[in-house]
N, C-alpha and C positions, 0 to 999 in steps of 0.2 A: 160086159154082157150087161144089160140095162134091161133093169126089172119094173114093169108095165104096170102088174096087176101088185098095191101094196099088199091088198089084206093075205097075204100068206105070207107077208114079213112077222109081227106077232107069235103066232105059234110057232113059226120057226124057233123062232128068238123065244120065248116063254119056255121052249123044252132044250134048248142048248142053254142059253144064259150061265148058269151054275159051274156047266165045263166048261165053261169059254174064262169065266171068274178064276176060278182055280189056277186052268194055266199062262193065262197073262202073269196071276199073280206071283204064279212057281217059278215060274223062269224071270222073271222082271225081280226076281228077291237072287235068284243063285248066280243071273248071269253079269256076266263084268264086258261081254261085247257090248258097244253102245251102239251099230244097227238093230242087233237081237232087242235092248234095253226101246230102243224107236217104237217097233213094231207094234211088241207091248204095251205102249203106250200106246201107240192109234187103237190100238185094239180097244185100248180101256175107256175110250175119248168116243167112240163109231160107238160103244157102249150105250154109257152112258146120254148119246142123243139119240139113239133109240128106244133106250127105254122111257126118257126126258118125253120123246115125241108121241108114245103109243101113251103113256099116263102111267108104266106098270114099278111106281115112285119107292118100292121094296128092291127092284133090281135094280134102280136107278141110285137110294143108297147105298144098297153093299156095293155097289161099283164108287159110286162117290168116296164113305167110309171107308176103304180097301186104296184109296187110289191115296188119302189125306193119310194118309199109315204111312206108305212108301218116300211121304219130303221127307219122314223121322224127324222132323222139327221137334219132336217132344222127347225125341228120344239121350239118348248117349253113347251114342257108336258114332264114329265117323260117320260126317256126308258125303257122300263121293256125285259126282256126277249124273250119276240117274238118277240119285233123290233131290240136285236141282232141277233138273229135266223135271220131272211130276212135282213137284213146284208148279214150276213154268204150265205147264200147261192146268195144273189147276186152273192159275189163272188165267189162262186166257177161256179157260172153262167158261169162268168168273165173266168173262168183258164179253166174251163171246156167243154165246149160249146159259147165261142165266137165267132167261127165261124158265129151262129145260129146266132145274133146280128144283124151283120150290122150299123141303124141307129142307135138300141137305144141304143147302144154302150154309144150315147151322158149321158142315163141316169142311168149308172153306174159310170161314168165321175165323174157325177157330184158327186153326193155319196159319191163317194173314195172322191173329194176333201173336200168335208166336214166334213171328217169323222175328222177333225186334231182338 
């Protein structure tokens, strides 16, 4: 389905983003299924792009911050494949969609600096 009237996207997203963030976060945290984890990561990435496109800074910051926490680079826990995938997606976001990050760059840079 192709949406031709983008004026409806912003209000719909503003009304659902907190539920989206909660679902993606809880499911990503609890799942061991690679396919489900990948779908959650896709949801994070789409939400970051949408909020960046529409200039909804608080929402973008919430999603980028949450995604950076799932990298587990600053935790003493074992890093799993889904955490590595989160690192990869955060780097892809920086490379391909860096213009939409604005002040959310701080989360990306902090994560990258802790990779060492």
